[in-house]
ROMI-588082 format. One record per residue: residue number from 1; x, y, z of N, C-alpha, C, O in turn. Coordinates in steps of 0.02 Angstrom, whole numbers. Layout:
BEGIN
NUM:X:Y:Z:X:Y:Z:X:Y:Z:X:Y:Z
...
***
This chain:
BEGIN
1:41:-60:-3:0:0:-1:48:67:0:96:77:37
2:26:105:-42:72:173:-55:40:224:-3:-21:230:2
3:76:254:29:46:310:79:67:372:57:122:377:30
4:28:425:64:46:486:44:103:515:75:112:500:134
5:153:560:42:212:584:61:204:631:125:247:638:168
6:148:658:123:125:696:177:117:674:250:116:710:299
7:111:597:246:103:563:305:168:534:327:174:513:385
8:219:533:285:288:501:297:317:523:366:349:483:399
9:304:593:388:336:613:448:307:583:510:337:589:563
10:247:549:506:221:521:559:269:469:600:267:461:661
11:310:436:559:345:382:589:392:406:653:410:370:699
12:406:472:643:445:500:703:410:523:758:439:550:805
13:340:511:756:304:539:816:285:474:856:267:423:826
14:288:478:919:266:428:961:191:412:952:155:455:927
15:168:356:971:94:337:970:55:379:1021:1:406:1008
16:84:383:1078:52:425:1135:34:500:1115:-17:530:1132
17:86:524:1074:80:596:1056:30:599:1008:-8:647:1008
18:22:546:960:-38:553:915:-104:544:949:-153:579:932
19:-108:497:998:-176:496:1041:-189:565:1068:-243:592:1060
20:-142:592:1097:-155:666:1131:-173:718:1085:-215:761:1101
21:-143:718:1021:-161:762:971:-228:758:948:-262:808:937
22:-253:691:939:-319:682:915:-365:701:960:-411:738:943
23:-357:675:1024:-399:697:1083:-414:770:1092:-469:795:1100
24:-354:802:1088:-358:870:1097:-385:910:1029:-406:968:1031
25:-381:877:978:-418:903:923:-495:891:929:-534:934:908
26:-516:834:958:-580:834:969:-617:879:1018:-673:903:1005
27:-584:889:1072:-604:935:1117:-602:1007:1096:-644:1047:1116
28:-552:1022:1056:-550:1079:1028:-610:1104:976:-635:1160:972
29:-623:1051:942:-680:1052:897:-748:1066:936:-787:1108:916
30:-759:1027:994:-815:1038:1028:-820:1112:1051:-870:1144:1035
31:-770:1140:1087:-762:1201:1102:-781:1252:1051:-820:1298:1062
32:-750:1240:990:-755:1287:937:-834:1291:915:-860:1344:897
33:-867:1235:919:-947:1239:905:-986:1268:961:-1047:1260:962
34:-957:1298:1003:-980:1338:1061:-1002:1286:1119:-982:1298:1176
35:-1039:1235:1110:-1053:1195:1169:-1084:1130:1143:-1117:1127:1091
36:-1071:1082:1183:-1088:1013:1160:-1170:1012:1157:-1198:977:1114
37:-1209:1053:1203:-1281:1054:1201:-1305:1075:1143:-1358:1051:1122
38:-1273:1121:1108:-1296:1149:1043:-1292:1091:992:-1340:1078:955
39:-1231:1053:990:-1223:1006:945:-1273:943:954:-1293:909:907
40:-1291:934:1027:-1345:882:1039:-1404:900:1005:-1435:857:973
41:-1425:965:1010:-1484:992:976:-1477:980:904:-1522:951:873
42:-1431:997:880:-1429:991:807:-1438:912:789:-1473:895:741
43:-1405:865:832:-1410:796:814:-1485:770:821:-1509:728:784
44:-1520:799:870:-1582:776:888:-1633:801:822:-1680:767:800
45:-1617:856:802:-1656:892:738:-1649:837:677:-1696:819:642
46:-1588:817:672:-1579:768:618:-1612:694:629:-1641:661:585
47:-1601:676:697:-1635:616:712:-1711:609:705:-1736:558:681
48:-1750:662:728:-1812:668:727:-1837:696:662:-1897:710:662
49:-1806:708:611:-1827:728:553:-1872:691:515:-1854:634:501
50:-1933:711:492:-1983:671:459:-2028:643:506:-2074:611:481
51:-2026:646:576:-2072:623:622:-2124:673:631:-2108:731:639
52:-2191:652:631:-2255:693:646:-2239:732:709:-2211:706:757
53:-2259:801:708:-2253:842:764:-2298:810:826:-2276:812:883
54:-2361:782:812:-2406:762:860:-2379:701:888:-2398:685:944
55:-2335:661:853:-2311:602:878:-2263:607:932:-2214:643:920
56:-2265:577:995:-2214:581:1045:-2142:554:1018:-2134:506:980
57:-2095:595:1046:-2023:570:1027:-2017:494:1053:-2029:475:1110
58:-1995:454:996:-1982:385:1026:-1923:369:1063:-1915:313:1088
59:-1875:422:1069:-1819:413:1099:-1809:472:1159:-1817:532:1145
60:-1792:451:1222:-1790:497:1273:-1731:543:1266:-1683:529:1230
61:-1737:599:1301:-1686:654:1295:-1616:624:1324:-1563:635:1294
62:-1616:590:1377:-1557:565:1408:-1527:521:1356:-1467:525:1342
63:-1568:479:1326:-1542:423:1286:-1506:458:1221:-1450:440:1204
64:-1540:506:1189:-1505:545:1139:-1434:576:1159:-1386:576:1121
65:-1435:600:1217:-1368:624:1240:-1318:568:1237:-1265:577:1208
66:-1331:512:1264:-1285:461:1270:-1263:435:1199:-1206:418:1185
67:-1312:434:1158:-1306:410:1092:-1259:450:1049:-1219:427:1008
68:-1268:518:1064:-1230:566:1025:-1156:562:1055:-1109:559:1015
69:-1144:561:1122:-1080:548:1153:-1043:483:1122:-984:481:1105
70:-1086:432:1118:-1063:370:1093:-1034:381:1014:-976:368:1001
71:-1076:404:971:-1052:415:909:-988:462:901:-947:458:856
72:-986:508:953:-925:551:946:-864:512:965:-811:518:935
73:-874:470:1019:-817:428:1035:-795:381:984:-736:369:975
74:-843:354:951:-826:309:891:-787:348:838:-736:326:812
75:-815:409:824:-769:450:770:-704:454:790:-657:437:755
76:-698:482:860:-626:498:880:-580:434:879:-522:436:858
77:-611:373:905:-578:311:905:-559:297:835:-499:286:824
78:-602:297:785:-581:278:721:-521:319:691:-474:292:661
79:-526:381:703:-477:428:683:-409:405:720:-359:402:684
80:-403:389:779:-351:369:819:-318:304:791:-257:298:780
81:-364:258:782:-347:192:750:-313:204:676:-259:179:660
82:-345:237:643:-318:253:574:-249:284:581:-205:265:543
83:-237:327:621:-173:360:624:-117:314:652:-59:317:632
84:-140:271:702:-95:229:734:-81:182:675:-21:176:661
85:-124:149:638:-112:104:580:-56:135:535:-6:104:519
86:-69:197:517:-22:234:472:45:234:511:96:213:483
87:46:255:569:112:259:607:145:191:610:205:185:600
88:108:144:623:141:75:631:170:59:556:230:45:552
89:132:61:498:157:44:440:225:87:412:269:64:376
90:222:153:439:273:184:417:344:157:453:397:151:421
91:338:144:518:387:118:563:410:52:537:470:39:534
92:363:8:516:382:-56:488:427:-49:417:480:-78:406
93:395:-6:377:440:5:314:503:36:331:551:17:297
94:512:78:375:577:116:399:620:59:427:679:55:410
95:593:14:471:636:-50:491:658:-88:438:718:-99:434
96:614:-113:392:634:-148:335:685:-119:290:732:-153:268
97:677:-48:274:727:-16:235:796:-8:270:847:-3:237
98:797:-6:337:863:2:373:897:-68:367:956:-71:352
99:858:-127:379:877:-189:379:912:-209:309:966:-237:303
100:872:-190:261:900:-211:198:969:-168:181:1012:-194:147
101:976:-109:204:1031:-64:194:1091:-98:235:1148:-100:211
102:1076:-124:295:1135:-147:337:1155:-221:301:1214:-237:295
103:1109:-257:282:1123:-319:247:1160:-305:181:1202:-346:162
104:1149:-256:149:1184:-243:87:1258:-220:98:1304:-239:63
105:1264:-175:154:1337:-159:169:1368:-217:196:1424:-230:176
106:1342:-254:237:1367:-316:268:1392:-367:218:1444:-398:224
107:1350:-374:166:1366:-418:111:1427:-395:69:1474:-431:53
108:1420:-326:54:1479:-295:14:1544:-306:47:1593:-327:16
109:1544:-291:118:1598:-295:165:1629:-363:161:1690:-371:154
110:1580:-418:166:1602:-484:169:1639:-500:108:1692:-531:111
111:1609:-478:47:1636:-500:-22:1705:-463:-25:1750:-493:-53
112:1717:-403:0:1780:-371:-4:1830:-410:35:1886:-419:11
113:1812:-437:100:1855:-470:140:1875:-541:103:1934:-558:100
114:1825:-580:77:1841:-638:38:1888:-628:-25:1934:-667:-39
115:1871:-571:-61:1925:-560:-113:1997:-541:-91:2046:-558:-124
116:2003:-507:-39:2067:-490:-3:2097:-560:22:2156:-574:9
117:2060:-600:54:2081:-666:85:2114:-709:25:2165:-741:35
118:2081:-709:-34:2105:-742:-88:2164:-725:-113:2204:-767:-132
119:2175:-656:-116:2238:-627:-141:2295:-634:-95:2352:-640:-116
120:2278:-631:-30:2333:-645:17:2356:-720:19:2414:-737:30
121:2306:-760:7:2324:-828:5:2362:-847:-52:2409:-886:-43
122:2351:-824:-113:2380:-844:-173:2461:-811:-170:2509:-840:-193
123:2464:-754:-142:2528:-724:-144:2566:-760:-86:2626:-769:-97
124:2544:-781:-33:2581:-810:22:2598:-885:1:2654:-905:15
125:2558:-924:-29:2570:-994:-43:2552:-1006:-118:2503:-1039:-134
126:2593:-980:-160:2572:-988:-240:2579:-1054:-265:2553:-1070:-319
127:2618:-1101:-227:2630:-1173:-257:2603:-1226:-203:2623:-1284:-201
128:2557:-1199:-159:2537:-1241:-98:2494:-1302:-129:2501:-1358:-105
129:2454:-1292:-178:2404:-1346:-196:2439:-1395:-245:2406:-1440:-270
130:2502:-1387:-260:2537:-1430:-301:2567:-1487:-271:2597:-1529:-305
131:2559:-1492:-199:2591:-1544:-164:2539:-1591:-133:2555:-1635:-93
132:2474:-1581:-153:2421:-1615:-122:2409:-1684:-155:2416:-1693:-216
133:2390:-1733:-111:2372:-1800:-138:2320:-1830:-94:2325:-1832:-33
134:2273:-1852:-129:2211:-1878:-103:2218:-1951:-96:2232:-1981:-148
135:2210:-1992:-32:2223:-2057:-36:2161:-2095:-37:2157:-2148:-68
136:2105:-2065:1:2035:-2093:-6:1984:-2032:-11:1996:-1978:15
137:1929:-2044:-45:1881:-1990:-43:1817:-2028:-40:1804:-2072:-81
138:1772:-2009:15:1708:-2035:22:1656:-1983:30:1658:-1942:75
139:1606:-1985:-18:1550:-1939:-14:1482:-1976:0:1467:-2025:-33
140:1439:-1950:54:1392:-1982:73:1328:-1933:81:1328:-1883:118
141:1272:-1955:41:1214:-1909:38:1154:-1940:79:1137:-1998:66
142:1126:-1909:120:1062:-1942:148:1010:-1895:134:1012:-1839:158
143:957:-1919:92:901:-1885:65:843:-1901:108:826:-1959:118
144:813:-1847:134:747:-1861:170:684:-1864:127:694:-1866:66
145:622:-1864:148:566:-1865:107:549:-1807:66:509:-1808:20
146:588:-1746:90:575:-1682:53:641:-1669:8:653:-1614:-17
147:679:-1720:2:746:-1721:-42:791:-1666:-15:829:-1638:-55
148:789:-1649:50:843:-1613:77:907:-1660:99:897:-1712:130
149:965:-1640:82:1017:-1684:82:1061:-1668:141:1082:-1610:144
150:1077:-1708:186:1128:-1708:235:1197:-1738:205:1203:-1798:195
151:1244:-1696:193:1307:-1726:156:1367:-1729:203:1381:-1687:245
152:1398:-1778:191:1465:-1789:234:1515:-1810:175:1506:-1858:137
153:1570:-1765:175:1625:-1781:133:1681:-1794:176:1695:-1754:220
154:1716:-1848:166:1767:-1865:203:1834:-1883:153:1834:-1926:110
155:1885:-1845:169:1950:-1843:126:2005:-1864:169:2013:-1838:225
156:2047:-1915:143:2112:-1931:167:2162:-1892:133:2168:-1906:73
157:2200:-1846:156:2238:-1805:112:2318:-1803:141:2332:-1799:200
158:2363:-1805:92:2434:-1805:113:2468:-1758:68:2442:-1732:19
159:2536:-1749:93:2582:-1696:52:2636:-1737:20:2656:-1789:46
160:2656:-1718:-29:2721:-1747:-65:2756:-1685:-94:2726:-1638:-118
161:2824:-1691:-89:2869:-1648:-125:2859:-1561:-89:2879:-1510:-117
162:2828:-1562:-29:2816:-1497:-11:2756:-1501:38:2716:-1548:39
163:2753:-1445:80:2694:-1439:126:2630:-1423:92:2632:-1397:37
164:2572:-1437:123:2504:-1409:98:2475:-1368:153:2464:-1390:209
165:2464:-1311:136:2448:-1262:190:2369:-1260:183:2334:-1260:234
166:2343:-1257:125:2263:-1249:119:2234:-1283:62:2274:-1311:25
167:2174:-1286:48:2138:-1327:0:2070:-1286:-18:2030:-1266:24
168:2063:-1279:-83:1995:-1242:-100:1948:-1291:-119:1966:-1339:-153
169:1882:-1282:-98:1828:-1330:-99:1766:-1295:-112:1751:-1250:-74
170:1726:-1310:-165:1666:-1275:-182:1604:-1322:-186:1612:-1382:-197
171:1541:-1295:-175:1485:-1335:-172:1427:-1294:-212:1412:-1237:-195
172:1397:-1327:-262:1352:-1300:-301:1286:-1341:-307:1293:-1402:-302
173:1227:-1319:-316:1169:-1353:-315:1129:-1324:-374:1145:-1268:-394
174:1075:-1359:-404:1031:-1344:-453:977:-1290:-433:965:-1278:-374
175:945:-1260:-483:897:-1214:-462:840:-1240:-431:802:-1199:-404
176:825:-1305:-430:771:-1332:-390:782:-1337:-316:734:-1339:-277
177:842:-1337:-299:861:-1324:-224:847:-1258:-203:840:-1213:-245
178:840:-1245:-133:833:-1183:-101:900:-1140:-106:956:-1164:-100
179:884:-1072:-119:943:-1027:-111:953:-1017:-35:906:-1012:5
180:1017:-1013:-18:1036:-999:50:1086:-940:51:1127:-931:5
181:1082:-898:109:1131:-842:100:1201:-851:128:1249:-826:99
182:1205:-885:183:1273:-899:218:1279:-968:231:1230:-1006:229
183:1345:-989:244:1365:-1058:265:1327:-1082:323:1312:-1142:326
184:1309:-1042:369:1272:-1048:431:1204:-1080:416:1178:-1120:454
185:1176:-1060:357:1110:-1075:338:1105:-1155:319:1054:-1189:323
186:1172:-1175:297:1162:-1247:274:1202:-1296:338:1213:-1356:331
187:1217:-1265:388:1249:-1298:449:1316:-1328:431:1333:-1386:445
188:1353:-1282:398:1416:-1305:369:1467:-1318:424:1473:-1275:468
189:1506:-1378:428:1550:-1388:472:1604:-1424:439:1594:-1464:394
190:1668:-1408:464:1731:-1453:444:1774:-1465:503:1782:-1422:547
191:1800:-1522:504:1844:-1547:555:1890:-1596:538:1879:-1634:490
192:1949:-1599:577:2002:-1645:560:1991:-1710:611:2003:-1710:672
193:1971:-1757:577:1960:-1822:624:2014:-1870:638:2008:-1920:672
194:2069:-1849:606:2126:-1888:612:2161:-1876:681:2195:-1922:704
195:2153:-1820:715:2187:-1806:773:2254:-1781:765:2289:-1767:814
196:2275:-1773:697:2350:-1749:693:2352:-1671:687:2407:-1644:683
197:2295:-1635:684:2302:-1561:678:2234:-1539:683:2191:-1574:709
198:2225:-1479:658:2155:-1435:655:2153:-1410:595:2204:-1405:561
199:2093:-1392:574:2069:-1363:509:2021:-1304:522:1976:-1309:563
200:2032:-1250:487:1985:-1183:498:1970:-1173:425:2001:-1202:381
201:1922:-1131:414:1894:-1110:339:1884:-1041:340:1874:-1010:391
202:1887:-1012:276:1864:-944:265:1826:-950:197:1848:-976:146
203:1764:-923:205:1721:-922:143:1751:-884:82:1780:-831:94
204:1748:-904:23:1768:-869:-33:1712:-855:-83:1721:-814:-128
205:1658:-886:-74:1603:-867:-116:1539:-888:-75:1541:-939:-40
206:1490:-853:-78:1430:-872:-38:1365:-842:-78:1320:-809:-51
207:1370:-860:-149:1300:-848:-181:1246:-904:-159:1256:-956:-128
208:1185:-880:-184:1122:-921:-156:1131:-995:-172:1112:-1036:-130
209:1156:-1015:-225:1160:-1087:-243:1226:-1108:-256:1235:-1156:-294
210:1280:-1076:-227:1351:-1090:-240:1392:-1065:-188:1393:-1003:-182
211:1430:-1106:-146:1469:-1088:-103:1540:-1114:-111:1551:-1165:-145
212:1587:-1081:-82:1659:-1103:-86:1697:-1073:-27:1688:-1015:-8
213:1743:-1118:0:1783:-1103:55:1856:-1125:47:1871:-1172:10
214:1897:-1093:81:1966:-1112:83:1983:-1143:148:1983:-1110:200
215:1998:-1206:146:2020:-1241:213:2094:-1238:223:2134:-1250:178
216:2111:-1221:289:2177:-1203:307:2200:-1255:359:2167:-1269:409
217:2254:-1282:343:2276:-1344:386:2313:-1316:443:2357:-1276:427
218:2304:-1329:511:2350:-1308:561:2368:-1363:607:2327:-1388:645
219:2436:-1382:601:2478:-1340:564:2480:-1368:492:2436:-1408:474
220:2526:-1348:452:2535:-1368:382:2541:-1443:375:2569:-1476:420
221:2513:-1474:316:2528:-1545:309:2595:-1554:274:2606:-1531:218
222:2641:-1591:311:2707:-1608:285:2715:-1674:250:2677:-1720:264
223:2763:-1679:203:2770:-1753:174:2798:-1808:223:2800:-1867:206
224:2819:-1787:284:2847:-1834:336:2792:-1861:378:2804:-1904:420
225:2731:-1838:368:2677:-1856:414:2625:-1910:381:2629:-1918:320
226:2583:-1944:414:2543:-1994:384:2483:-1962:349:2446:-1996:314
227:2473:-1896:359:2415:-1863:318:2364:-1843:373:2373:-1851:434
228:2311:-1815:344:2251:-1795:388:2189:-1821:362:2189:-1834:302
229:2138:-1832:393:2069:-1847:368:2020:-1796:391:1999:-1789:449
230:2005:-1758:335:1963:-1698:344:1890:-1723:320:1877:-1755:270
231:1843:-1699:372:1764:-1714:364:1727:-1648:356:1724:-1609:404
232:1699:-1634:296:1654:-1583:285:1582:-1605:284:1563:-1653:249
233:1544:-1573:321:1472:-1593:323:1424:-1524:315:1439:-1470:341
234:1375:-1535:281:1319:-1485:280:1248:-1514:264:1240:-1572:247
235:1199:-1472:270:1130:-1502:257:1105:-1444:207:1108:-1386:229
236:1084:-1452:146:1055:-1409:102:980:-1421:81:958:-1471:52
237:944:-1367:102:871:-1395:95:853:-1404:14:877:-1364:-26
238:812:-1453:-6:794:-1468:-71:860:-1484:-123:853:-1475:-183
239:915:-1503:-100:968:-1507:-145:952:-1563:-199:974:-1555:-256
240:916:-1616:-183:900:-1659:-232:825:-1662:-254:798:-1715:-270
241:795:-1607:-255:724:-1596:-274:710:-1613:-341:657:-1638:-358
242:757:-1600:-379:741:-1619:-454:735:-1688:-463:716:-1704:-520
243:747:-1741:-418:745:-1806:-425:661:-1817:-435:635:-1848:-481
244:628:-1785:-383:553:-1786:-390:522:-1749:-446:474:-1771:-477
245:550:-1695:-458:512:-1647:-515:534:-1676:-581:491:-1680:-625
246:593:-1696:-595:622:-1716:-659:641:-1791:-664:659:-1817:-717
247:637:-1822:-605:649:-1898:-610:718:-1924:-615:734:-1983:-619
248:763:-1866:-616:831:-1890:-611:876:-1822:-591:857:-1764:-596
249:937:-1843:-567:982:-1792:-545:1060:-1814:-562:1079:-1872:-556
250:1095:-1767:-581:1170:-1781:-594:1211:-1761:-534:1211:-1703:-513
251:1247:-1812:-506:1290:-1803:-450:1364:-1811:-485:1388:-1863:-508
252:1391:-1748:-483:1463:-1737:-513:1516:-1712:-461:1497:-1668:-424
253:1571:-1732:-455:1621:-1714:-417:1686:-1716:-444:1694:-1756:-490
254:1736:-1679:-427:1808:-1685:-451:1855:-1673:-408:1839:-1647:-355
255:1923:-1690:-421:1974:-1671:-371:2038:-1657:-410:2041:-1667:-470
256:2091:-1631:-372:2153:-1623:-395:2208:-1660:-359:2223:-1637:-304
257:2237:-1708:-379:2281:-1754:-347:2341:-1767:-390:2335:-1780:-449
258:2403:-1762:-359:2466:-1767:-395:2470:-1848:-406:2500:-1867:-457
259:2445:-1892:-367:2448:-1966:-379:2380:-1990:-378:2332:-1953:-363
260:2375:-2049:-393:2308:-2085:-406:2283:-2097:-329:2319:-2105:-279
261:2214:-2096:-331:2180:-2104:-270:2156:-2179:-261:2124:-2210:-303
262:2178:-2205:-198:2167:-2270:-185:2094:-2291:-193:2082:-2343:-223
263:2045:-2256:-169:1975:-2273:-170:1925:-2201:-174:1933:-2153:-136
264:1885:-2204:-214:1837:-2147:-220:1758:-2177:-218:1738:-2218:-259
265:1724:-2156:-172:1658:-2185:-158:1605:-2126:-150:1614:-2078:-112
266:1555:-2134:-186:1502:-2104:-171:1436:-2138:-162:1416:-2178:-204
267:1401:-2124:-104:1340:-2153:-81:1284:-2105:-76:1291:-2048:-53
268:1228:-2128:-100:1165:-2091:-98:1109:-2130:-68:1090:-2179:-100
269:1080:-2116:-12:1024:-2149:17:961:-2113:18:963:-2052:28
270:901:-2142:9:838:-2105:18:794:-2136:66:787:-2197:72
271:764:-2089:102:719:-2110:157:655:-2140:134:622:-2119:87
272:640:-2192:170:571:-2224:149:518:-2180:153:521:-2135:195
273:465:-2185:111:407:-2148:117:398:-2095:60:347:-2059:58
274:450:-2091:12:442:-2048:-47:401:-2076:-105:385:-2040:-153
275:382:-2150:-100:348:-2171:-152:382:-2195:-212:351:-2212:-263
276:459:-2198:-207:496:-2217:-251:569:-2240:-224:583:-2241:-164
277:609:-2258:-274:678:-2291:-257:723:-2263:-300:701:-2238:-352
278:791:-2262:-286:840:-2230:-322:877:-2291:-368:879:-2349:-348
279:900:-2272:-422:937:-2302:-465:990:-2264:-498:983:-2204:-512
280:1045:-2299:-511:1098:-2252:-539:1137:-2278:-598:1135:-2339:-605
281:1168:-2248:-637:1215:-2264:-688:1274:-2219:-696:1270:-2161:-678
282:1322:-2241:-721:1392:-2198:-731:1380:-2162:-792:1370:-2189:-847
283:1383:-2089:-779:1363:-2047:-844:1422:-2017:-872:1420:-1992:-929
284:1479:-2017:-835:1537:-1993:-860:1587:-2040:-881:1569:-2096:-901
285:1647:-2023:-879:1704:-2070:-900:1701:-2131:-860:1698:-2126:-798
286:1703:-2184:-886:1703:-2252:-844:1776:-2277:-837:1806:-2310:-879
287:1799:-2258:-781:1868:-2271:-759:1883:-2341:-745:1836:-2372:-721
288:1945:-2376:-755:1949:-2442:-744:1942:-2443:-667:1965:-2400:-630
289:1903:-2508:-644:1891:-2520:-564:1838:-2478:-542:1830:-2474:-481
290:1794:-2444:-583:1732:-2413:-563:1677:-2458:-574:1678:-2496:-622
291:1625:-2457:-527:1562:-2493:-536:1511:-2452:-493:1530:-2409:-454
292:1448:-2466:-502:1388:-2438:-466:1345:-2500:-449:1339:-2546:-489
293:1315:-2499:-385:1267:-2552:-365:1223:-2530:-312:1239:-2487:-272
294:1165:-2561:-311:1111:-2543:-256:1138:-2570:-183:1171:-2621:-175
295:1120:-2528:-136:1143:-2549:-64:1100:-2527:-17:1058:-2486:-35
296:1100:-2544:40:1057:-2518:99:1104:-2492:149:1150:-2529:166
297:1099:-2430:178:1136:-2398:225:1136:-2437:291:1083:-2458:313
298:1189:-2446:321:1185:-2494:382:1166:-2455:441:1146:-2483:492
299:1172:-2387:435:1149:-2344:498:1076:-2335:497:1040:-2347:546
300:1055:-2310:435:978:-2278:441:935:-2338:405:874:-2335:410
301:964:-2391:369:932:-2446:341:889:-2421:278:843:-2456:256
302:907:-2355:249:877:-2331:196:902:-2366:124:958:-2390:122
303:868:-2368:78:892:-2397:14:932:-2339:-26:918:-2279:-19
304:977:-2361:-63:1012:-2305:-104:1062:-2350:-162:1051:-2406:-185
305:1112:-2311:-173:1162:-2336:-228:1225:-2315:-201:1233:-2267:-163
306:1278:-2358:-225:1348:-2346:-207:1387:-2345:-274:1380:-2390:-315
307:1427:-2294:-283:1473:-2290:-339:1546:-2291:-310:1563:-2257:-262
308:1585:-2330:-343:1663:-2340:-310:1708:-2345:-366:1691:-2371:-419
309:1761:-2323:-358:1817:-2321:-403:1875:-2334:-373:1889:-2296:-327
310:1920:-2386:-387:1983:-2401:-351:2034:-2379:-402:2025:-2383:-463
311:2091:-2353:-371:2149:-2322:-416:2121:-2271:-454:2137:-2272:-514
312:2081:-2222:-434:2070:-2171:-479:2125:-2124:-499:2165:-2101:-458
313:2125:-2111:-567:2188:-2078:-595:2209:-2013:-565:2166:-1978:-537
314:2265:-1996:-568:2289:-1932:-546:2273:-1870:-592:2259:-1882:-651
315:2273:-1813:-574:2258:-1761:-622:2248:-1701:-589:2244:-1703:-527
316:2242:-1639:-625:2215:-1581:-601:2136:-1571:-596:2109:-1532:-557
317:2108:-1606:-633:2036:-1603:-632:2000:-1666:-655:1971:-1666:-709
318:1999:-1724:-610:1982:-1783:-634:1902:-1778:-608:1889:-1761:-551
319:1861:-1792:-649:1786:-1785:-638:1759:-1860:-637:1778:-1905:-675
320:1712:-1865:-587:1670:-1927:-589:1596:-1902:-585:1578:-1856:-548
321:1551:-1937:-630:1486:-1920:-640:1442:-1981:-629:1457:-2036:-653
322:1393:-1973:-596:1339:-2020:-582:1270:-1995:-598:1251:-1943:-572
323:1228:-2032:-643:1162:-2004:-655:1112:-2045:-605:1100:-2104:-617
324:1086:-2016:-555:1031:-2049:-514:967:-2029:-532:949:-1971:-541
325:928:-2087:-539:858:-2090:-559:810:-2111:-507:819:-2163:-475
326:757:-2070:-496:705:-2092:-445:644:-2112:-488:622:-2078:-534
327:619:-2174:-469:566:-2210:-505:519:-2234:-445:539:-2262:-394
328:447:-2217:-462:394:-2237:-411:405:-2318:-408:429:-2356:-451
329:378:-2330:-339:373:-2411:-335:318:-2439:-373:309:-2500:-373
***
């Protein structure tokens, strides 16, 4: 609803002041019209208009006085409520405008910090990612009845020919999934479950359906150690919703490793009660030692599929693709 510009200044006035102003205006109006008795007489003249002179007044004098005062009070109350509504609406719009401005400034500030962090990281460790080797990669998706996904990614990572300071990781979903603003909205967590160190992250991208982080290893991973096991988890609302709407969803992931990966595993399980089951097929390159099969999750007892590949090749961008289909029972 668009309000007149002449009323926009009301947002700065307190509601009690508005009530006092309206009440004072009503009293001043009554005084201006000389006296309430004269107003009552005018009211009675209108009320009895058209009644035969010989006919007795159907309403007593006292009753007409109270009726007049009641109507006057209703008029004053109506004006007060209208002004209070306008005041509340203006205050609400001012609050929304202020909140939007703060969110815009906060988002712009965060974007600037992320860009600065990327530049500092690249300058400080230009060759850091060239020493990274994955030993094992395990991706696990638990899809509930609304096709919201609880994702757990586990990586066994080592260093060769030099230390590994950080690692860039990104996560993207399709348009059917819900857009989220921040990593907190998807309950993003990362931890080192090997017990050999710690890991922290800085966001580098926070678009609605695309997130990216830089994972920093504390201390750095060195070639003379056994390596670390990093677990990343998040819950993305509607991540696999296209399974229900389109009947299929492509699950793709890639890695950058100087040496071959001993084992790559992708597991996707669907909660019972959706009216369908999951089926899968390898849609990308079929590497030697890769296969896909139907399985049951030992923890949840949900049906699903498992894709695995042993001795997955080394490379800067090795891609694994699985086409998952949902078919009704």
